[in-house]
N, C-alpha and C positions, 0 to 999 in steps of 0.2 A: 231844249230843252225836251219832258218828256209827255206824248202823245194822250198818255192816261187820262180818265177821265171821269167826271161823278156819275157821265152813262157806261163807264166801263166799271166802274166801284158798285154802281147800282146790278149789274147782270152777279158778278161776284156773291155779291148779300145776296142772289137770290138763289146761285148755282150753292152756297154755301148755306142757307134756309133748310134748303129740299136732304139736307145729308145729315145722318145720324144723330143725336143732342150728343152723344157719347163721345161722335170724333168732332166738334164744330161749334164753335161758343158762339157762333153765329143762328146754329141751331137750336142752340139751348135754350137764349135769350126767342127766341120765339116758341119756343116750347112751355116756356115761362111764361107766355102772355106778355102783352098792351103793358100793363102795372110793371114787369120786372125792367120791360124794354127802355118802357121812357122814366126809369128809374135811371137805371144805367147814362141813359141821354142825357137827364139833367147833371146827374154827377159831373159828366164829362161838361157839361157846359158852364160848370160852377167850377171847375179845375183849369177852362180856357180862357173867363173871366179871372180868377186869380192870377195866372201866367200874364195876360194882358195887362193887365194894374201891377205888376212888377216890372212890366221893362222887361221881361226872359223873354225875348226869342224865339229862342231854340227851345224851349218849354210851352211856349204860346202856337209854334208852327206843330209841333207833338200833340198838343192838346186837338189842338184842330182838327189836324185827321180824325183823331178818335171823338170828334164832335159831327163831324161831315158820315162817319159810318155810321153810327150810334144811330142817328137821324136817319138815315135810308133801312135801317132796320126799321124802325116803328114806324117810317112809312109803308117797308115793306109788309108789313103787320097788318096795316090799314088797309091794306090793298091801295095804296095811293102813289100811282106811277109820276114818277120824278117830273117825266114828261110835263105834270099837271102843274105841280109848283113852281116849274118853268113857264107856263105859259100865264100863271098870277103875276110873275115878277115880270111878265114883258106888260102883261095889262098894267101893269104898277109905273111902269116907265114912262108911259104917256101922262104924266101928271108929278108936281111937284109930292114929294112924302107932304107935305104941310096941309093938301089938298086933299093926300088921299087920305090923311087920317081925319080931316074933319067929316071927310062923307064917309064915314062911316058910322054902324049903326052896332050902338051895345046895349049887349040886355041887361 
């Protein structure tokens, strides 16, 4: 089993985001701004859902990797560290999903 983690991927995204857009897909997404990166994230989310519904295990793994990568790009552009998301997930583990949803305030 690999020791590769989301923190490792976050570091790779940061490094590639600082590269030239002519040399890096990540830098090109970042240069395009949040709308471009968020659109790509949405496309990857849809492809992941399609693979899941189709019970296509191989494609689900592939698309999930794309989804995680593009999520980290969106977070990078928003200057939200992965640790902030992980802290939110940790906060939520102290209660059931139904309790957490009931406690949300919606606009």
